[in-house]
MIVEXVEX-617560 format. One line per field, with one value per residue (C-alpha): x negated, y negated, z; residue number from 1; residue in one letter. Coordinates in nm, 2 decimals. Layout:
px = X	...
py = Y	...
pz = Z	...
num = NUM	...
residuo = A	...
END
This chain:
px = 0.00	-0.14	-0.29	-0.04	0.25	0.10	0.04	0.40	0.51	0.29	0.44	0.80	0.72	0.57	0.86	1.11	0.92	0.70	0.42	0.47	0.27	-0.10	-0.34	-0.68	-0.89	-1.05	-0.72	-0.58	-0.88	-0.72	-0.43	-0.65	-0.68	-0.51	-0.62	-0.66	-0.99	-0.87	-0.94	-0.79	-0.98	-0.93	-0.73	-0.35	-0.20	-0.04	0.10	0.44	0.57	0.95	1.15	1.49	1.68	1.75	1.38	1.31	1.59	1.44	1.09	1.24	1.43	1.13	0.91	1.18	1.22	0.85	0.81	0.54	0.49	0.58	0.40	0.59	0.36	0.40	0.09	-0.12	-0.17	-0.08	-0.31	-0.22	-0.28	0.09	0.06	-0.25	-0.21	-0.42	-0.46	-0.15	0.07	0.27	0.23	0.56	0.44	0.69	0.47	0.73	1.04	0.99	1.30	1.55	1.89	2.11	2.09	2.41	2.39	2.75	2.66	2.30	2.17	1.95	1.94	1.59	1.39	1.13	0.82	0.86	0.59	0.72	0.56	0.69	1.04	1.02	0.90	1.21	1.44	1.30	1.46	1.79	1.71	1.67	1.39	1.34	1.18	0.94	0.59	0.32	-0.04	-0.03	0.29	0.14	0.00	0.25	0.59	0.93	0.98	0.65	0.75	1.08	0.92	0.67	0.91	0.64	0.58	0.37	0.31	0.67	0.82	0.85	1.12	1.25	1.21	1.05	1.17	1.46	1.64	1.64	1.78	2.15	2.16	1.94	1.98	1.77	1.69	1.66	1.40	1.64	1.73	2.06	2.13	2.27	2.39	2.33	2.43	2.66	2.67	2.88	2.74	2.90	2.94	2.93	3.08	2.92	2.55	2.32	2.12	2.00	1.82	1.68	1.52	1.35	1.01	1.04	0.72	0.86	0.91	1.30	1.38	1.26	1.39	1.50	1.71	1.71	1.99	1.82	1.95	1.84	1.80	1.83	1.49	1.36	1.38	1.23	0.90	0.67	0.44	0.12	-0.09	-0.44	-0.61	-0.94	-0.97	-1.26	-1.11	-0.85	-0.68	-0.61	-0.47	-0.24	-0.13	-0.02	0.17	0.34	0.45	0.58	0.78	0.91	1.03	1.21	1.00	1.01	0.75	0.78	0.42	0.21	-0.12	-0.42	-0.79	-1.03	-1.39	-1.54	-1.32	-1.42	-1.79	-1.73	-1.53	-1.81	-2.08	-1.87	-1.75	-2.05	-1.82	-1.86	-1.57	-1.56	-1.86	-1.80	-1.46	-1.34	-1.01	-0.81	-0.43	-0.23	0.13	0.36	0.71	0.98	1.35	1.52	1.33	0.99	0.79	0.95	0.88	0.52	0.48	0.62	0.38	0.09	0.16	0.16	-0.16	-0.33	-0.21	-0.36	-0.70	-0.68	-0.82	-0.54	-0.49	-0.13	-0.04	0.25	0.02	0.06	-0.31	-0.42	-0.16	-0.30	-0.65	-0.54	-0.35	-0.64	-0.87	-0.64	-0.60	-0.98	-1.01	-0.94	-1.16	-1.44	-1.41	-1.39	-1.72	-1.89	-1.82	-1.55	-1.25	-1.01	-0.74	-0.53	-0.18	-0.06	0.22	0.28	0.54	0.45	0.38	0.12	-0.10	-0.37	-0.40	-0.43	-0.71	-0.89	-0.85	-1.00	-1.30	-1.35	-1.33	-1.59	-1.83	-1.75	-1.82	-2.07	-1.86	-1.73	-1.35	-1.26	-0.89	-0.63	-0.28	0.07	0.10	0.46	0.57	0.28	0.14	-0.24	-0.48	-0.79	-1.03	-1.33	-1.60	-1.83	-2.04	-1.95	-1.61	-1.56	-1.44	-1.70	-1.58	-1.67	-1.45	-1.16	-1.21	-1.22	-0.90	-0.73	-0.80	-0.65	-0.34	-0.31	-0.35	-0.07	0.17	0.07	0.16	0.50	0.41	0.39	0.13	0.23	0.41	0.41	0.16	0.33	0.20	0.09	-0.21	-0.41	-0.19	0.01	-0.21	-0.09	0.28	0.40	0.24	0.48	0.79	0.77	0.82	1.20	1.22	0.93	1.10	1.43	1.26	1.09	1.43	1.57	1.29	1.39	1.75	1.66	1.37	1.41	1.12	0.89	0.78	0.83	0.50	0.39	0.14	0.24	0.39	0.41	0.15	0.25	0.46	0.26
py = 0.00	-0.35	-0.54	-0.83	-0.59	-0.45	-0.81	-0.89	-0.58	-0.70	-1.05	-0.91	-0.71	-1.00	-1.22	-0.96	-0.85	-1.15	-1.06	-0.69	-0.61	-0.52	-0.53	-0.56	-0.26	-0.20	-0.19	0.05	0.29	0.51	0.59	0.76	1.07	1.27	1.54	1.78	1.61	1.55	1.20	1.02	0.85	0.51	0.27	0.24	-0.07	-0.18	-0.07	-0.19	-0.18	-0.18	-0.24	-0.13	0.09	-0.21	-0.28	0.07	0.03	-0.30	-0.14	0.15	-0.08	-0.29	0.02	0.19	-0.11	-0.11	0.27	0.24	0.55	0.55	0.76	0.79	0.79	0.88	0.92	1.10	1.41	1.65	1.93	1.97	1.63	1.55	1.18	1.09	0.78	0.67	0.38	0.21	0.37	0.20	0.34	0.31	0.33	0.40	0.25	-0.01	0.21	0.40	0.34	0.58	0.46	0.70	0.98	1.17	1.41	1.52	1.63	1.72	1.51	1.21	0.96	0.82	0.63	0.84	0.67	0.77	1.01	1.35	1.34	0.99	1.10	1.40	1.19	0.97	1.27	1.43	1.15	1.28	1.65	1.72	1.79	1.84	2.18	2.13	2.16	2.11	2.09	1.72	1.64	1.34	1.18	1.30	1.14	1.29	1.19	1.36	1.67	1.68	1.61	1.90	2.13	2.14	2.44	2.49	2.71	2.74	2.86	3.23	3.14	2.80	2.80	2.55	2.19	2.29	2.46	2.13	1.88	1.81	1.52	1.28	0.94	0.94	0.66	0.79	0.66	0.39	0.26	0.45	0.54	0.88	1.06	1.43	1.69	1.66	1.54	1.85	2.18	2.35	2.21	2.39	2.14	2.16	2.23	2.18	1.88	1.80	2.14	2.07	1.75	1.92	2.03	1.84	1.65	1.31	1.43	1.41	1.11	0.88	0.99	0.67	0.81	1.15	1.31	1.58	1.88	1.89	2.16	2.13	2.11	2.45	2.50	2.75	2.92	2.94	3.24	3.23	3.53	3.52	3.84	3.94	4.24	4.42	4.40	4.18	4.51	4.59	4.25	4.27	4.62	4.46	4.19	4.44	4.66	4.36	4.25	4.61	4.62	4.28	4.08	3.72	3.48	3.10	3.10	3.39	3.29	3.49	3.38	3.62	3.68	3.42	3.15	3.26	3.22	2.87	2.77	2.91	2.71	2.39	2.41	2.59	2.84	3.19	3.42	3.76	3.98	4.17	4.00	4.02	3.85	3.63	3.66	3.38	3.42	3.19	3.28	3.05	3.07	3.27	3.59	3.43	3.62	3.96	3.91	3.82	4.13	4.35	4.18	4.23	4.60	4.63	4.44	4.67	4.97	4.83	4.78	4.42	4.25	4.04	3.74	3.63	3.32	3.09	2.82	2.51	2.42	2.78	2.79	2.47	2.61	2.92	2.70	2.46	2.75	2.81	2.44	2.40	2.60	2.32	2.06	2.31	2.39	2.02	1.96	2.21	2.02	1.95	2.19	2.35	2.48	2.74	2.85	3.19	3.39	3.76	4.00	4.06	4.43	4.35	4.10	4.36	4.41	4.04	4.01	4.30	4.14	3.82	4.01	4.17	3.82	3.69	3.96	3.91	3.53	3.51	3.27	3.28	3.24	3.19	3.26	3.16	3.29	3.21	3.58	3.56	3.48	3.61	3.27	3.29	2.99	3.11	2.81	2.73	2.50	2.33	2.01	1.71	1.59	1.82	2.17	2.40	2.62	2.95	2.83	2.77	3.12	3.28	3.08	3.19	3.56	3.50	3.35	3.64	3.88	3.70	3.75	4.11	4.17	4.03	3.69	3.33	3.06	2.84	2.89	2.53	2.30	2.26	2.26	1.90	1.86	2.15	2.45	2.35	2.55	2.87	2.77	2.95	3.27	3.29	3.14	3.31	3.13	3.10	2.96	2.73	2.59	2.55	2.37	2.13	2.05	1.98	1.73	1.56	1.53	1.34	1.15	1.12	0.88	1.10	0.81	0.98	1.12	1.23	1.51	1.66	2.01	2.00	1.84	1.49	1.47	1.39
pz = 0.00	-0.09	0.20	0.15	0.20	0.52	0.64	0.58	0.79	1.08	1.05	1.05	1.36	1.54	1.45	1.58	1.89	1.99	2.23	2.18	1.87	1.90	1.60	1.76	1.64	1.97	2.15	1.88	1.90	2.17	1.94	1.69	1.92	2.19	2.43	2.14	2.05	1.69	1.56	1.27	0.99	1.14	1.35	1.28	1.14	1.47	1.80	1.90	2.26	2.26	2.58	2.46	2.22	2.01	1.98	1.86	1.60	1.48	1.44	1.24	1.01	0.94	0.88	0.67	0.44	0.37	0.38	0.65	0.87	1.24	1.50	1.83	2.13	2.49	2.70	2.43	2.64	2.36	2.26	1.89	1.75	1.73	1.84	1.65	1.43	1.14	0.89	0.76	1.03	1.31	1.66	1.85	2.22	2.49	2.76	2.86	2.84	3.16	3.37	3.54	3.42	3.63	3.89	3.94	4.23	4.17	3.81	3.89	3.60	3.54	3.25	3.18	2.93	2.74	2.88	3.24	3.37	3.46	3.80	3.88	3.79	4.03	4.31	4.29	4.24	4.55	4.76	4.63	4.70	4.32	4.07	3.70	3.65	3.35	3.50	3.24	3.38	3.27	3.45	3.64	3.32	3.06	2.97	2.97	2.61	2.52	2.71	2.51	2.18	2.22	2.42	2.68	2.90	3.21	3.51	3.62	3.28	3.37	3.63	3.53	3.15	2.91	2.86	2.63	2.92	3.12	2.86	2.83	2.58	2.39	2.21	1.90	1.65	1.29	1.05	0.91	1.25	1.30	1.66	1.73	2.05	2.06	2.32	2.62	2.98	3.05	3.17	2.87	2.52	2.18	1.94	1.60	1.53	1.83	1.70	2.05	2.06	1.71	1.83	2.13	2.00	1.67	1.75	1.64	1.28	1.28	1.49	1.78	2.12	2.31	2.60	2.78	2.98	3.20	3.37	3.73	4.00	4.38	4.55	4.64	5.02	5.26	5.27	4.97	4.94	4.74	4.63	4.48	4.37	4.20	3.97	3.82	3.47	3.30	3.19	3.55	3.62	3.31	3.43	3.76	3.58	3.35	3.64	3.83	3.53	3.48	3.84	3.80	4.05	3.93	4.06	4.01	3.90	3.76	3.61	3.49	3.44	3.26	3.35	3.11	3.27	3.61	3.51	3.38	3.69	3.92	3.74	3.75	4.11	4.27	4.43	4.30	4.24	4.41	4.32	4.00	3.94	3.58	3.63	3.88	3.92	4.09	4.19	4.38	4.50	4.61	4.71	4.98	4.93	4.86	5.12	5.04	4.67	4.74	4.95	4.68	4.43	4.66	4.69	4.31	4.29	4.53	4.34	4.03	4.20	4.30	4.61	4.73	4.96	5.05	5.24	5.34	5.47	5.25	5.26	5.18	4.90	4.76	4.76	4.57	4.32	4.28	4.18	3.88	3.81	3.80	3.48	3.23	3.40	3.42	3.05	2.96	3.14	2.90	2.58	2.32	2.35	2.11	2.34	2.16	2.26	2.15	2.31	2.28	2.43	2.79	2.74	2.47	2.67	2.72	2.34	2.30	2.55	2.38	2.04	2.17	2.30	1.96	1.79	2.03	1.92	1.55	1.55	1.83	2.04	2.40	2.42	2.79	2.82	3.08	3.06	3.19	3.26	3.36	3.01	2.79	2.69	2.64	2.61	2.43	2.45	2.23	2.35	2.11	2.07	1.85	1.73	1.44	1.50	1.34	1.06	1.23	1.53	1.29	1.14	1.49	1.58	1.26	1.35	1.70	1.54	1.31	1.60	1.79	1.49	1.44	1.81	1.76	1.90	1.80	1.71	1.99	2.32	2.44	2.26	1.93	1.57	1.52	1.30	1.43	1.34	1.03	0.80	0.97	1.01	0.70	0.81	1.10	0.95	0.61	0.28	0.29	0.65	0.59	0.29	0.48	0.76	0.52	0.37	0.72	0.77	0.44	0.55	0.87	0.72	0.34	0.30	0.51	0.74	1.08	1.20	0.85	0.82	1.16	1.15	0.77	0.53	0.43	0.11	-0.20
num = 1	2	3	4	5	6	7	8	9	10	11	12	13	14	15	16	17	18	19	20	21	22	23	24	25	26	27	28	29	30	31	32	33	34	35	36	37	38	39	40	41	42	43	44	45	46	47	48	49	50	51	52	53	54	55	56	57	58	59	60	61	62	63	64	65	66	67	68	69	70	71	72	73	74	75	76	77	78	79	80	81	82	83	84	85	86	87	88	89	90	91	92	93	94	95	96	97	98	99	100	101	102	103	104	105	106	107	108	109	110	111	112	113	114	115	116	117	118	119	120	121	122	123	124	125	126	127	128	129	130	131	132	133	134	135	136	137	138	139	140	141	142	143	144	145	146	147	148	149	150	151	152	153	154	155	156	157	158	159	160	161	162	163	164	165	166	167	168	169	170	171	172	173	174	175	176	177	178	179	180	181	182	183	184	185	186	187	188	189	190	191	192	193	194	195	196	197	198	199	200	201	202	203	204	205	206	207	208	209	210	211	212	213	214	215	216	217	218	219	220	221	222	223	224	225	226	227	228	229	230	231	232	233	234	235	236	237	238	239	240	241	242	243	244	245	246	247	248	249	250	251	252	253	254	255	256	257	258	259	260	261	262	263	264	265	266	267	268	269	270	271	272	273	274	275	276	277	278	279	280	281	282	283	284	285	286	287	288	289	290	291	292	293	294	295	296	297	298	299	300	301	302	303	304	305	306	307	308	309	310	311	312	313	314	315	316	317	318	319	320	321	322	323	324	325	326	327	328	329	330	331	332	333	334	335	336	337	338	339	340	341	342	343	344	345	346	347	348	349	350	351	352	353	354	355	356	357	358	359	360	361	362	363	364	365	366	367	368	369	370	371	372	373	374	375	376	377	378	379	380	381	382	383	384	385	386	387	388	389	390	391	392	393	394	395	396	397	398	399	400	401	402	403	404	405	406	407	408	409	410	411	412	413	414	415	416	417	418	419	420	421	422	423	424	425	426	427	428	429	430	431	432	433	434	435	436	437	438	439	440	441	442	443	444	445	446	447	448	449	450	451	452	453	454	455	456	457	458	459	460
residuo = M	P	L	A	Q	L	A	A	V	I	E	N	L	R	S	A	L	P	G	R	V	E	T	D	P	E	S	L	A	P	Y	T	S	D	R	S	G	H	R	S	A	G	A	P	L	A	A	V	Y	P	R	S	V	E	D	V	Q	T	V	C	R	I	A	S	A	A	Q	V	P	I	V	S	R	G	A	G	T	G	L	A	G	G	A	V	A	G	P	A	E	I	V	L	S	F	R	D	M	D	Q	I	L	E	I	S	E	A	N	R	L	A	V	V	E	P	G	I	F	N	G	D	L	N	R	V	L	A	E	H	G	L	W	W	P	P	D	P	A	S	K	D	I	S	T	V	G	G	N	I	A	M	N	A	G	G	L	L	C	A	K	Y	G	V	T	R	E	A	V	L	A	L	K	V	V	L	A	D	G	T	L	M	S	M	G	H	R	T	V	K	G	V	T	G	Y	D	L	C	A	L	M	I	G	S	E	G	T	L	G	V	I	V	E	C	T	L	K	L	Q	P	L	V	T	G	E	V	A	T	L	G	A	F	F	T	T	V	D	D	A	V	A	A	V	T	E	A	T	R	R	G	H	V	A	A	I	M	E	L	M	D	G	H	T	L	E	V	V	S	R	H	T	G	H	S	A	A	P	G	A	G	A	Y	L	L	A	Q	C	D	G	A	D	A	L	A	T	A	E	R	L	A	A	I	V	R	D	A	G	G	T	V	E	T	T	T	D	P	E	E	S	R	R	L	L	D	F	R	R	S	A	F	P	A	L	E	A	Q	G	T	L	L	V	E	D	I	A	V	P	R	D	R	M	A	E	A	F	A	A	I	R	R	I	E	E	T	Y	G	V	A	V	P	T	T	C	H	A	G	D	G	N	L	H	P	T	F	V	F	T	G	E	E	V	P	E	H	V	W	Q	A	A	G	E	I	F	S	T	A	L	E	L	G	G	T	L	T	G	E	H	G	I	G	L	L	K	R	R	W	L	Q	D	E	L	G	E	E	Q	Y	D	L	Q	R	R	I	K	Q	V	F	D	P	Q	G	I	L	N	P	G	K	V	F	P	A	A	D
END
């Protein structure tokens, strides 16, 4: 697009939203990347900071008239490059749309703006005896709108589900500025196609989420029991998880770290894992039967060869949880990360770990892997130097993705497709569904200006 036209777009934005349009290259630099490590070719055209739904509509109308792309942005904590903006694109930042509009204890729902941080929301909800269950590791630094756009997961998914299970309704601005309400405030509602569910996980490619009606849960009361266990092999740990699942024991949290991850954490923290440990299993149980469930899990762990510690002491529980939460910071300290996100049926996790070990040997790379074991979501992680992912790492990652599909799994359990996985998307969807999904994108965004290049390659 000619520079004169881009300059006119900036002038129109400044006229419509005075004081809320940023064009300084240094200030725009953070928008060229997210936590995935991917970086765009250059700074975006501008960043705009709306304060209302009407502001968002105005930006979309200006961008649509000029056919300038829009990249919606929460906190930039995504791990798939979904919020990365580049040259000649407008960043629509929800930094200033962070208010709680309503809390209804009677209906157990909250209405919020998309820019509120997940953790901040739950601190306010706690005063009302309520909480919003999605629990990504980034909850204190990620926004509710970003959680919804990516259909984020986290440590509590095995019991409480991913973000989709906790959203009742959305208000969405389409590319041309049209405002639409999708979903219901009611517990039940099956009128027409479920466009609200379609928006959740759409990564900003179909519309701009401007208001969120959230399904809340009562705060969990009573004792919380936490279990930490070391195993000689990851296969033994997986066997314990599989047996617990078969018997119907549901923990709120069930996490697994493999031996390579334990080595990295030990080097980073200076605290060695148990001698000879090849895996660490963390489980936390809540609700009325928390302690009884933890005791049943502990028995299964011992039968599988694990050395187990169980506690109801809050400080000791925090220590066990912190050991698991230290994995990602420890890996980040080693270099640049490519954090992958496959999910497989729970009874095939052992095969997935075995395949990762084979791929390590083939490509001569270490792939420390953590796992949301309660739902079969593995995070094989590559560590490298520099900003560009080496080709042999992409090749190894591609084999991991293929393995997930061969095992009846998926390319992504919670991080989304974004930029980093779009080349493998058709492998999972198949040609017909891939084509159908691209046509759905065209219905909502006929000009292709909403987050172009994410999920699907940008239109020619």
